[in-house]
Chimera marker file (.cmm) of the C-alpha trace (Angstrom):
<marker_set name="trace">
<marker id="1" x="153.732" y="83.988" z="121.161" r="1" g="1" b="0" radius="0.5"/>
<marker id="2" x="152.852" y="87.367" z="119.669" r="1" g="1" b="0" radius="0.5"/>
<marker id="3" x="154.795" y="86.614" z="116.476" r="1" g="1" b="0" radius="0.5"/>
<marker id="4" x="153.021" y="83.290" z="115.996" r="1" g="1" b="0" radius="0.5"/>
<marker id="5" x="149.588" y="84.906" z="116.296" r="1" g="1" b="0" radius="0.5"/>
<marker id="6" x="150.578" y="87.684" z="113.914" r="1" g="1" b="0" radius="0.5"/>
<marker id="7" x="151.923" y="85.232" z="111.324" r="1" g="1" b="0" radius="0.5"/>
<marker id="8" x="148.817" y="83.040" z="111.625" r="1" g="1" b="0" radius="0.5"/>
<marker id="9" x="146.527" y="86.051" z="111.187" r="1" g="1" b="0" radius="0.5"/>
<marker id="10" x="148.494" y="87.283" z="108.167" r="1" g="1" b="0" radius="0.5"/>
<marker id="11" x="148.437" y="83.825" z="106.561" r="1" g="1" b="0" radius="0.5"/>
<marker id="12" x="144.679" y="83.423" z="107.053" r="1" g="1" b="0" radius="0.5"/>
<marker id="13" x="144.082" y="86.919" z="105.639" r="1" g="1" b="0" radius="0.5"/>
<marker id="14" x="146.184" y="86.046" z="102.579" r="1" g="1" b="0" radius="0.5"/>
<marker id="15" x="144.224" y="82.824" z="102.013" r="1" g="1" b="0" radius="0.5"/>
<marker id="16" x="140.848" y="84.558" z="102.376" r="1" g="1" b="0" radius="0.5"/>
<marker id="17" x="141.925" y="87.330" z="100.005" r="1" g="1" b="0" radius="0.5"/>
<marker id="18" x="143.076" y="84.832" z="97.382" r="1" g="1" b="0" radius="0.5"/>
<marker id="19" x="139.814" y="82.861" z="97.700" r="1" g="1" b="0" radius="0.5"/>
<marker id="20" x="137.778" y="86.061" z="97.434" r="1" g="1" b="0" radius="0.5"/>
<marker id="21" x="139.561" y="87.196" z="94.275" r="1" g="1" b="0" radius="0.5"/>
<marker id="22" x="139.010" y="83.832" z="92.611" r="1" g="1" b="0" radius="0.5"/>
<marker id="23" x="135.278" y="83.853" z="93.204" r="1" g="1" b="0" radius="0.5"/>
<marker id="24" x="134.883" y="87.516" z="92.184" r="1" g="1" b="0" radius="0.5"/>
<marker id="25" x="135.638" y="86.653" z="88.559" r="1" g="1" b="0" radius="0.5"/>
<marker id="26" x="132.573" y="84.395" z="88.291" r="1" g="1" b="0" radius="0.5"/>
<marker id="27" x="129.546" y="85.663" z="86.410" r="1" g="1" b="0" radius="0.5"/>
<marker id="28" x="126.913" y="87.237" z="88.634" r="1" g="1" b="0" radius="0.5"/>
<marker id="29" x="123.641" y="85.428" z="89.287" r="1" g="1" b="0" radius="0.5"/>
<marker id="30" x="120.591" y="87.003" z="87.652" r="1" g="1" b="0" radius="0.5"/>
<marker id="31" x="118.330" y="87.390" z="90.699" r="1" g="1" b="0" radius="0.5"/>
<marker id="32" x="115.552" y="89.138" z="88.769" r="1" g="1" b="0" radius="0.5"/>
<marker id="33" x="114.432" y="85.960" z="87.042" r="1" g="1" b="0" radius="0.5"/>
<marker id="34" x="113.677" y="87.313" z="83.588" r="1" g="1" b="0" radius="0.5"/>
<marker id="35" x="114.634" y="90.089" z="81.215" r="1" g="1" b="0" radius="0.5"/>
<marker id="36" x="111.267" y="91.752" z="80.619" r="1" g="1" b="0" radius="0.5"/>
<marker id="37" x="112.167" y="94.793" z="82.712" r="1" g="1" b="0" radius="0.5"/>
<marker id="38" x="109.784" y="93.877" z="85.520" r="1" g="1" b="0" radius="0.5"/>
<marker id="39" x="110.558" y="95.095" z="89.021" r="1" g="1" b="0" radius="0.5"/>
<marker id="40" x="110.842" y="92.457" z="91.754" r="1" g="1" b="0" radius="0.5"/>
<marker id="41" x="108.801" y="93.288" z="94.838" r="1" g="1" b="0" radius="0.5"/>
<marker id="42" x="110.815" y="91.980" z="97.806" r="1" g="1" b="0" radius="0.5"/>
<marker id="43" x="108.000" y="92.480" z="100.310" r="1" g="1" b="0" radius="0.5"/>
<marker id="44" x="105.525" y="90.212" z="98.544" r="1" g="1" b="0" radius="0.5"/>
<marker id="45" x="107.965" y="87.988" z="96.653" r="1" g="1" b="0" radius="0.5"/>
<marker id="46" x="106.536" y="88.606" z="93.199" r="1" g="1" b="0" radius="0.5"/>
<marker id="47" x="107.136" y="90.611" z="90.054" r="1" g="1" b="0" radius="0.5"/>
<marker id="48" x="105.398" y="93.915" z="89.549" r="1" g="1" b="0" radius="0.5"/>
<marker id="49" x="104.210" y="94.096" z="85.948" r="1" g="1" b="0" radius="0.5"/>
<marker id="50" x="103.113" y="97.701" z="86.424" r="1" g="1" b="0" radius="0.5"/>
<marker id="51" x="99.423" y="96.928" z="86.422" r="1" g="1" b="0" radius="0.5"/>
<marker id="52" x="96.957" y="95.680" z="88.969" r="1" g="1" b="0" radius="0.5"/>
<marker id="53" x="95.135" y="92.378" z="88.817" r="1" g="1" b="0" radius="0.5"/>
<marker id="54" x="92.048" y="93.118" z="90.896" r="1" g="1" b="0" radius="0.5"/>
<marker id="55" x="88.878" y="94.552" z="89.413" r="1" g="1" b="0" radius="0.5"/>
<marker id="56" x="87.747" y="97.915" z="90.756" r="1" g="1" b="0" radius="0.5"/>
<marker id="57" x="84.500" y="96.363" z="91.953" r="1" g="1" b="0" radius="0.5"/>
<marker id="58" x="86.512" y="94.205" z="94.391" r="1" g="1" b="0" radius="0.5"/>
<marker id="59" x="88.204" y="97.359" z="95.718" r="1" g="1" b="0" radius="0.5"/>
<marker id="60" x="84.821" y="99.007" z="96.276" r="1" g="1" b="0" radius="0.5"/>
<marker id="61" x="83.633" y="95.877" z="98.107" r="1" g="1" b="0" radius="0.5"/>
<marker id="62" x="86.590" y="96.070" z="100.493" r="1" g="1" b="0" radius="0.5"/>
<marker id="63" x="85.981" y="99.761" z="101.116" r="1" g="1" b="0" radius="0.5"/>
<marker id="64" x="82.327" y="99.117" z="101.965" r="1" g="1" b="0" radius="0.5"/>
<marker id="65" x="83.353" y="96.242" z="104.234" r="1" g="1" b="0" radius="0.5"/>
<marker id="66" x="85.615" y="98.622" z="106.205" r="1" g="1" b="0" radius="0.5"/>
<marker id="67" x="82.939" y="101.374" z="106.270" r="1" g="1" b="0" radius="0.5"/>
<marker id="68" x="84.481" y="103.727" z="103.747" r="1" g="1" b="0" radius="0.5"/>
<marker id="69" x="82.576" y="105.526" z="100.986" r="1" g="1" b="0" radius="0.5"/>
<marker id="70" x="84.439" y="106.077" z="97.725" r="1" g="1" b="0" radius="0.5"/>
<marker id="71" x="84.994" y="109.680" z="96.609" r="1" g="1" b="0" radius="0.5"/>
<marker id="72" x="87.326" y="109.128" z="93.627" r="1" g="1" b="0" radius="0.5"/>
<marker id="73" x="88.378" y="106.289" z="91.371" r="1" g="1" b="0" radius="0.5"/>
<marker id="74" x="91.318" y="104.200" z="92.604" r="1" g="1" b="0" radius="0.5"/>
<marker id="75" x="94.710" y="105.090" z="91.151" r="1" g="1" b="0" radius="0.5"/>
<marker id="76" x="97.886" y="103.046" z="91.075" r="1" g="1" b="0" radius="0.5"/>
<marker id="77" x="100.653" y="104.622" z="93.187" r="1" g="1" b="0" radius="0.5"/>
<marker id="78" x="103.948" y="102.969" z="94.269" r="1" g="1" b="0" radius="0.5"/>
<marker id="79" x="102.678" y="99.456" z="93.621" r="1" g="1" b="0" radius="0.5"/>
<marker id="80" x="99.366" y="99.907" z="95.453" r="1" g="1" b="0" radius="0.5"/>
<marker id="81" x="95.923" y="101.218" z="94.776" r="1" g="1" b="0" radius="0.5"/>
<marker id="82" x="95.142" y="104.460" z="96.592" r="1" g="1" b="0" radius="0.5"/>
<marker id="83" x="91.531" y="105.629" z="96.904" r="1" g="1" b="0" radius="0.5"/>
<marker id="84" x="90.183" y="108.896" z="98.253" r="1" g="1" b="0" radius="0.5"/>
<marker id="85" x="87.266" y="108.059" z="100.546" r="1" g="1" b="0" radius="0.5"/>
<marker id="86" x="84.999" y="109.291" z="103.313" r="1" g="1" b="0" radius="0.5"/>
<marker id="87" x="85.094" y="107.411" z="106.588" r="1" g="1" b="0" radius="0.5"/>
<marker id="88" x="82.005" y="106.682" z="108.665" r="1" g="1" b="0" radius="0.5"/>
<marker id="89" x="82.196" y="110.128" z="110.290" r="1" g="1" b="0" radius="0.5"/>
<marker id="90" x="82.368" y="111.950" z="106.945" r="1" g="1" b="0" radius="0.5"/>
<marker id="91" x="86.053" y="112.842" z="107.100" r="1" g="1" b="0" radius="0.5"/>
<marker id="92" x="88.130" y="112.577" z="103.922" r="1" g="1" b="0" radius="0.5"/>
<marker id="93" x="90.777" y="109.840" z="104.044" r="1" g="1" b="0" radius="0.5"/>
<marker id="94" x="93.161" y="108.078" z="101.702" r="1" g="1" b="0" radius="0.5"/>
<marker id="95" x="93.074" y="104.290" z="101.764" r="1" g="1" b="0" radius="0.5"/>
<marker id="96" x="95.632" y="101.827" z="100.396" r="1" g="1" b="0" radius="0.5"/>
<marker id="97" x="94.471" y="98.556" z="98.831" r="1" g="1" b="0" radius="0.5"/>
<marker id="98" x="96.646" y="95.661" z="97.660" r="1" g="1" b="0" radius="0.5"/>
<marker id="99" x="96.276" y="95.448" z="93.860" r="1" g="1" b="0" radius="0.5"/>
<marker id="100" x="96.926" y="91.694" z="93.682" r="1" g="1" b="0" radius="0.5"/>
<marker id="101" x="94.557" y="90.425" z="96.360" r="1" g="1" b="0" radius="0.5"/>
<marker id="102" x="92.223" y="93.376" z="96.876" r="1" g="1" b="0" radius="0.5"/>
<marker id="103" x="92.863" y="93.411" z="100.637" r="1" g="1" b="0" radius="0.5"/>
<marker id="104" x="92.561" y="96.575" z="102.667" r="1" g="1" b="0" radius="0.5"/>
<marker id="105" x="96.076" y="97.655" z="103.737" r="1" g="1" b="0" radius="0.5"/>
<marker id="106" x="95.727" y="100.829" z="105.749" r="1" g="1" b="0" radius="0.5"/>
<marker id="107" x="94.256" y="104.277" z="106.043" r="1" g="1" b="0" radius="0.5"/>
<marker id="108" x="96.594" y="107.194" z="105.339" r="1" g="1" b="0" radius="0.5"/>
<link id1="1" id2="2" r="1" g="1" b="0" radius="0.2"/>
<link id1="2" id2="3" r="1" g="1" b="0" radius="0.2"/>
<link id1="3" id2="4" r="1" g="1" b="0" radius="0.2"/>
<link id1="4" id2="5" r="1" g="1" b="0" radius="0.2"/>
<link id1="5" id2="6" r="1" g="1" b="0" radius="0.2"/>
<link id1="6" id2="7" r="1" g="1" b="0" radius="0.2"/>
<link id1="7" id2="8" r="1" g="1" b="0" radius="0.2"/>
<link id1="8" id2="9" r="1" g="1" b="0" radius="0.2"/>
<link id1="9" id2="10" r="1" g="1" b="0" radius="0.2"/>
<link id1="10" id2="11" r="1" g="1" b="0" radius="0.2"/>
<link id1="11" id2="12" r="1" g="1" b="0" radius="0.2"/>
<link id1="12" id2="13" r="1" g="1" b="0" radius="0.2"/>
<link id1="13" id2="14" r="1" g="1" b="0" radius="0.2"/>
<link id1="14" id2="15" r="1" g="1" b="0" radius="0.2"/>
<link id1="15" id2="16" r="1" g="1" b="0" radius="0.2"/>
<link id1="16" id2="17" r="1" g="1" b="0" radius="0.2"/>
<link id1="17" id2="18" r="1" g="1" b="0" radius="0.2"/>
<link id1="18" id2="19" r="1" g="1" b="0" radius="0.2"/>
<link id1="19" id2="20" r="1" g="1" b="0" radius="0.2"/>
<link id1="20" id2="21" r="1" g="1" b="0" radius="0.2"/>
<link id1="21" id2="22" r="1" g="1" b="0" radius="0.2"/>
<link id1="22" id2="23" r="1" g="1" b="0" radius="0.2"/>
<link id1="23" id2="24" r="1" g="1" b="0" radius="0.2"/>
<link id1="24" id2="25" r="1" g="1" b="0" radius="0.2"/>
<link id1="25" id2="26" r="1" g="1" b="0" radius="0.2"/>
<link id1="26" id2="27" r="1" g="1" b="0" radius="0.2"/>
<link id1="27" id2="28" r="1" g="1" b="0" radius="0.2"/>
<link id1="28" id2="29" r="1" g="1" b="0" radius="0.2"/>
<link id1="29" id2="30" r="1" g="1" b="0" radius="0.2"/>
<link id1="30" id2="31" r="1" g="1" b="0" radius="0.2"/>
<link id1="31" id2="32" r="1" g="1" b="0" radius="0.2"/>
<link id1="32" id2="33" r="1" g="1" b="0" radius="0.2"/>
<link id1="33" id2="34" r="1" g="1" b="0" radius="0.2"/>
<link id1="34" id2="35" r="1" g="1" b="0" radius="0.2"/>
<link id1="35" id2="36" r="1" g="1" b="0" radius="0.2"/>
<link id1="36" id2="37" r="1" g="1" b="0" radius="0.2"/>
<link id1="37" id2="38" r="1" g="1" b="0" radius="0.2"/>
<link id1="38" id2="39" r="1" g="1" b="0" radius="0.2"/>
<link id1="39" id2="40" r="1" g="1" b="0" radius="0.2"/>
<link id1="40" id2="41" r="1" g="1" b="0" radius="0.2"/>
<link id1="41" id2="42" r="1" g="1" b="0" radius="0.2"/>
<link id1="42" id2="43" r="1" g="1" b="0" radius="0.2"/>
<link id1="43" id2="44" r="1" g="1" b="0" radius="0.2"/>
<link id1="44" id2="45" r="1" g="1" b="0" radius="0.2"/>
<link id1="45" id2="46" r="1" g="1" b="0" radius="0.2"/>
<link id1="46" id2="47" r="1" g="1" b="0" radius="0.2"/>
<link id1="47" id2="48" r="1" g="1" b="0" radius="0.2"/>
<link id1="48" id2="49" r="1" g="1" b="0" radius="0.2"/>
<link id1="49" id2="50" r="1" g="1" b="0" radius="0.2"/>
<link id1="50" id2="51" r="1" g="1" b="0" radius="0.2"/>
<link id1="51" id2="52" r="1" g="1" b="0" radius="0.2"/>
<link id1="52" id2="53" r="1" g="1" b="0" radius="0.2"/>
<link id1="53" id2="54" r="1" g="1" b="0" radius="0.2"/>
<link id1="54" id2="55" r="1" g="1" b="0" radius="0.2"/>
<link id1="55" id2="56" r="1" g="1" b="0" radius="0.2"/>
<link id1="56" id2="57" r="1" g="1" b="0" radius="0.2"/>
<link id1="57" id2="58" r="1" g="1" b="0" radius="0.2"/>
<link id1="58" id2="59" r="1" g="1" b="0" radius="0.2"/>
<link id1="59" id2="60" r="1" g="1" b="0" radius="0.2"/>
<link id1="60" id2="61" r="1" g="1" b="0" radius="0.2"/>
<link id1="61" id2="62" r="1" g="1" b="0" radius="0.2"/>
<link id1="62" id2="63" r="1" g="1" b="0" radius="0.2"/>
<link id1="63" id2="64" r="1" g="1" b="0" radius="0.2"/>
<link id1="64" id2="65" r="1" g="1" b="0" radius="0.2"/>
<link id1="65" id2="66" r="1" g="1" b="0" radius="0.2"/>
<link id1="66" id2="67" r="1" g="1" b="0" radius="0.2"/>
<link id1="67" id2="68" r="1" g="1" b="0" radius="0.2"/>
<link id1="68" id2="69" r="1" g="1" b="0" radius="0.2"/>
<link id1="69" id2="70" r="1" g="1" b="0" radius="0.2"/>
<link id1="70" id2="71" r="1" g="1" b="0" radius="0.2"/>
<link id1="71" id2="72" r="1" g="1" b="0" radius="0.2"/>
<link id1="72" id2="73" r="1" g="1" b="0" radius="0.2"/>
<link id1="73" id2="74" r="1" g="1" b="0" radius="0.2"/>
<link id1="74" id2="75" r="1" g="1" b="0" radius="0.2"/>
<link id1="75" id2="76" r="1" g="1" b="0" radius="0.2"/>
<link id1="76" id2="77" r="1" g="1" b="0" radius="0.2"/>
<link id1="77" id2="78" r="1" g="1" b="0" radius="0.2"/>
<link id1="78" id2="79" r="1" g="1" b="0" radius="0.2"/>
<link id1="79" id2="80" r="1" g="1" b="0" radius="0.2"/>
<link id1="80" id2="81" r="1" g="1" b="0" radius="0.2"/>
<link id1="81" id2="82" r="1" g="1" b="0" radius="0.2"/>
<link id1="82" id2="83" r="1" g="1" b="0" radius="0.2"/>
<link id1="83" id2="84" r="1" g="1" b="0" radius="0.2"/>
<link id1="84" id2="85" r="1" g="1" b="0" radius="0.2"/>
<link id1="85" id2="86" r="1" g="1" b="0" radius="0.2"/>
<link id1="86" id2="87" r="1" g="1" b="0" radius="0.2"/>
<link id1="87" id2="88" r="1" g="1" b="0" radius="0.2"/>
<link id1="88" id2="89" r="1" g="1" b="0" radius="0.2"/>
<link id1="89" id2="90" r="1" g="1" b="0" radius="0.2"/>
<link id1="90" id2="91" r="1" g="1" b="0" radius="0.2"/>
<link id1="91" id2="92" r="1" g="1" b="0" radius="0.2"/>
<link id1="92" id2="93" r="1" g="1" b="0" radius="0.2"/>
<link id1="93" id2="94" r="1" g="1" b="0" radius="0.2"/>
<link id1="94" id2="95" r="1" g="1" b="0" radius="0.2"/>
<link id1="95" id2="96" r="1" g="1" b="0" radius="0.2"/>
<link id1="96" id2="97" r="1" g="1" b="0" radius="0.2"/>
<link id1="97" id2="98" r="1" g="1" b="0" radius="0.2"/>
<link id1="98" id2="99" r="1" g="1" b="0" radius="0.2"/>
<link id1="99" id2="100" r="1" g="1" b="0" radius="0.2"/>
<link id1="100" id2="101" r="1" g="1" b="0" radius="0.2"/>
<link id1="101" id2="102" r="1" g="1" b="0" radius="0.2"/>
<link id1="102" id2="103" r="1" g="1" b="0" radius="0.2"/>
<link id1="103" id2="104" r="1" g="1" b="0" radius="0.2"/>
<link id1="104" id2="105" r="1" g="1" b="0" radius="0.2"/>
<link id1="105" id2="106" r="1" g="1" b="0" radius="0.2"/>
<link id1="106" id2="107" r="1" g="1" b="0" radius="0.2"/>
<link id1="107" id2="108" r="1" g="1" b="0" radius="0.2"/>
</marker_set>
């Protein structure tokens, strides 16, 4: 009984190894989509072309909507806009804004 199970396991391992080696020689799939050097953003499912799409006025609108007063101009950092602001109590805070939609993400 033990020998039969051992032989069956060895045979299935040999078959899987042979099948794996045959498929490893195939050309890899280009999952980036294009060759412009853009970085694919997995979280949002889109390509980051290293620039934002939203006007700065839209960012200031979102900050006012969430009761933040702008201290500095927004700067692009790690795929998001970051703005130095004052909250409603006058404390300095950093705020992240989505550069594609202009939505308020979070306060840092």
